[in-house]
N, C-alpha and C positions, 0 to 999 in steps of 0.2 A: 505494497499500499505508499502512498504517495506520504512523506514526511515536513517538515517545515526547516528554511533553513533561515539564516540571516547574513548579509553582508557586513564587512569589516572592513574598512579602509587601511587597518594597522594591526600588527602580528605583536605588537603587545598588547596583549589582554593580559587583566588582572583578575585575579580569583571572586571579584566584584562582579565582573563582568561575565565571566563565566557562571560564578551563581546564580545572577539574574535569568540567564541564559537559559539555564537547568530549570529555574524554579516556574519561568514561563512556559515552558513544554519544548524548547526549541531543541532539536537534533543536531543538525547540522551548523555549520560555518562555514564562509564563502569569500574567501578572502581576495578582494579588487584590486587592488594595487603592485603590483610587478615587485616596483622598486622597494617594497616594504618588506621582504622574506630576510632574514640575515644572511648575509654575505653578498649579497644584491649587489652592495658599495662595494663592496671589498673587490672582490670578483670578478663581478657581471652578472654571476648567477645563484640560485640558492645554496645555500651550504646546506650539507644531506645529514649530518650530525646535528645542529639547531635543529633543521624540519624537523627529522626524528624526536626532540626534546618537544618541540612544538605541540606535535600534535600527541605524544605520548599527555602531556598537560592539559589540551581539551580532554583528552577523554577519560580523565581522570574526575571530570563532572560529569558522565556520560552522555558527554554529546562526541563528535567527529568531524573532519572536514572534507566538505561535501567537494569545495569549486576553489582552484587557485589561478592566479592570475602570472603570464609569461613574462620576463623585461621586454618591453613596449620594441616594438618596431618602429621608431622614428622614422624621418626624413631624411634622416641620412639613409636608409634603409631603403625606401620609397624611391628618389633621385639617384641611390647606385654611388654614394658618396663614398671621400677615405672614410673608414672606419662601419661600411656596412656589412661587410664581410662579419665584423667581430658580432656584431649584434646579433646579425643570424645565430652563430655560435653559440653566443649565451643563453640566445630562447632555448636552441638545441639541447643544452647544458642541463636548461633547467626541466626540459622533455624528462630525462634522463634521472636528474634528481627524486622527481613529484612521483616517478614510475618507480623507481626504488624504494622510494617514501609510503606507495601502495595507496598514493591519492588519488580518484577514480577519473575526475574531471579538470582540465586546463583550457584555458580562455587565451585566445594572440589576441593582441589592442593592435592596429594598423594607421600610424599617420595618415589623412585623410581621406578616412572613410565617411567622414561625415561634412564633408564640403559638395559646392560649396554652402555657406550659411544664409539661410534668405531669410531664420524669423528671428523676430528680438522679443526677446524675454520682459516676463513683468509679472507685480506679484498678485496673486489672484484671491480674493480673501471670501471664503467658505462660509460654512454654519457661524457661526459662534464667532464668527475673527480670526479661523481659522487660515491662515497662508500656504498658500496652492503658489507652481511655479506653472506658470500661464507661456507661453508662447505663440505669435501673430503674425501672420503673412502680410499684413495691411500697416503693420507699423513697423516696417524695415521699407526707406523710402530711398535710400539709394540704394540696388539689388545688385550682387557682383554678378558677376556673366559665369554662365554654366563653363565646365570642361567640355573639351572638343571629342570630340571621338575617341580622336590619336590619344590624346592625353589621359583618358579614359583606357581604352588600351593596354598603355604600360603600364599604368599603374596594376592594374589586375596579370599583366606579366609577371608584375613585382610579387605579389599575392601570391599566385602559383609559385613561384620559385619557393616562395618558404614554405608554401605546406606540404608541397615537395619532398620539401628537405626537414620537416619534425612530423611528416608523419609514417615513414618507416618507424621511427622511434617510437612513435605513441603506439603503432600496431604490437609492436616488440615488447613494452610494458604494461598491453591491454586500457591503453588509457585514452578515454575519449578528448577529442580536440574541436574545439567551439569555437566560432565565432558569434557573437553580442548581433543584432540587428542594430544598424546608425539610425543612433538619435542626437539629434534628431532626425525623424526620416523625411527631410528636402527631399525635394525634388532633383533628383540626380545621384544622389548619394547611391557611394557602393554599397549598402549591403541595406534594400531597399527589400520591395516585394521581389523584384526580377534578377536582382544580385545574389538574394539566399538561393533560390534554386538553382543559379552560376554555379553557386560552391558547390552543391551535393550536385552537380551534374559532371563537374569537372573530376571532383572527388568521391567516387562513390563507395569508396571506405567505410563500414559501417562503425567506423571509431572518430571519423567525420561527422559534427553534425549543428545544435546551437543550444547558446543559452539563448529559449526562448524569452521575449520580452512580451508580453501582453500590451503591457501598457503602453509601450514603444509602437506595437504595429497597428492598436488603436488607434494612436496621433495621424499613423499614415491613412488608416481607411474604415475603423470605425469597426462595431461589433460583426458586423456579417462578414468580413474580410479575419478577424482574427478564430472564427467558429472553420473557416477554408482553411486556413494554412495546420491551426489544429489536429485536423482530420486530416489534412493531405502530409504532412509532414513527421504528427502522430503515427499515424500506417506505418509510414517508412522508417520508426525508429528514430528518427533523426533529434527529436528532443531529450536533452540530455538535464536540463534543466528549466526552472519557470520564472520566470519575474513575475510576482502575481500580486498587478495591481489594477487600478481603477483610472479610468478621464473623462472628462468630458469635451466632448466636439471634436471633431478632428481636422486635419491640412484639408482633407478634401473634400466635406460637407459644411466648414466652416472660416477654415483660414486661420483655424486657429486652436487651440488644444487647451487645459488646462488638467493638470493632474488631480485624484480627488480621492475622499476616503472610501477604502474600499465598498461601502453599503449607502456611496452616492454620488456614484458617477454614472455615466451613459450602459455600462457595461453591468450584465447581469450574471456577479462572478461565480453564485453557487450551477448556471448554465454552463459557462467554459469548465470545473470543474469537472461536472458529470460528461464531459464532451473529452475532458482530455483521462478518466476514466473510463469509457468507449474505447478509444485508441491503445488503454493498456499503459498506459503511464504511472510509471511508479517509483518517479525522481522527487526533488524536494521544489516545494513550492516556497517562491521568495518572495515576503512582501516588498521588497529593494524601497525605493524611492516612499521617503512618509509628508507629509503635511508640517509645520509647524504649528501648535500648538501651545496655546496659555500655560506658560513652568516647563516646557517643554525642556529636552538638553538636545540640542541637535547635533551632526558635522555636516557642515557645509561644502563647497566647490566653488571655485568662482563658475566653472563652465554652466552650473547649474544651482545660481542663487540663490533660488526662493524653494529648493528641495533639499529634503533631508535625506544622503546617498547613503549612510551606511547605520552601523550598531553605534549607541552612543548609551552608556550606563542611565538609567533613568530615562531615558528617552519614551514618551505619552505614547503619544503616535505610534510608533514602532512596538510596543506592548499592545496597545487596542489589539493593531493590524493581525499580532500575533496570533490575540484569543480571538478575535474574529475568523482565521482561519482554521484554528482547533476547532472553532464551534460546526464549521461548512465540514472539514474528517469526518465528525461525532455523524452527523445529520446524513453523508453521504456513507456512512459503516452501513448504518441502520436503514435509508435508504435500499441498500444493495446486499446485506442482510451480512455485513462480510468486519470482522475487525482490523483496525489499523494499529 
């Protein structure tokens, strides 16, 4: 059955952090920043002994590590500048380290997967004044030019080169190699709906798939798109982790979107849970981006100024989201007659 994970952008988790996660009913942790792992700053990739020590500490609280992030492939790699091969070698070594540590899912980030930036962010105020991330096409007055077809193909050539180098290692260690849909899903972004198809068409290995972000995909096309994609990629066994979050509006329908509480957006989250169950998904549900509630402790990022992107001790909206998902999983168990 499905489990619950939360994202941490730091590996420096305290006993208080882990104790709270355990008390809330979290099953796993997803680490979202590749440079956060011990050893990366010193040698460019994680240190195996220190990763194993982190895993042991996490497991001592009844939790496990579900997904990790590899060192970034930056613009240096995409443009094939001096240092590009070193970046790729660091990513290859990271896959080996995480594979030896028995961590099942790795994500590779790529520079340029969200260009061009067409939307402008704004704080959206929801019930009781909770602050949500909003983005609008209409608020952007000076829109950048789209990349040319030739520029896009050069980007994809570098992506393919990286995955061809990483995949054999992932297969050797039985590690799932993933990408996350482009966020924001602006037109012509690499990992939009068409780009996601391109990834699994180019790499038919069962070790290649997605951190499937319901929120990001709904931002592009709404509930019907999400249901279709869960059915399509879920049947193929290519959904390895689900970012389980709700939104209002979409770029296609409103020219804008706003992140929302799980019970307060356009999506019927239980309906999506049933669809995931129908296609046999048994991985983690991660509530991902959170709204900022009164008295909340949140971790923000300049890229998403109005969205809490990861775990923070005593994060109120995070705790609410975990409880909401646990309740839905309980309802699903009753509905299907299966325990979770």
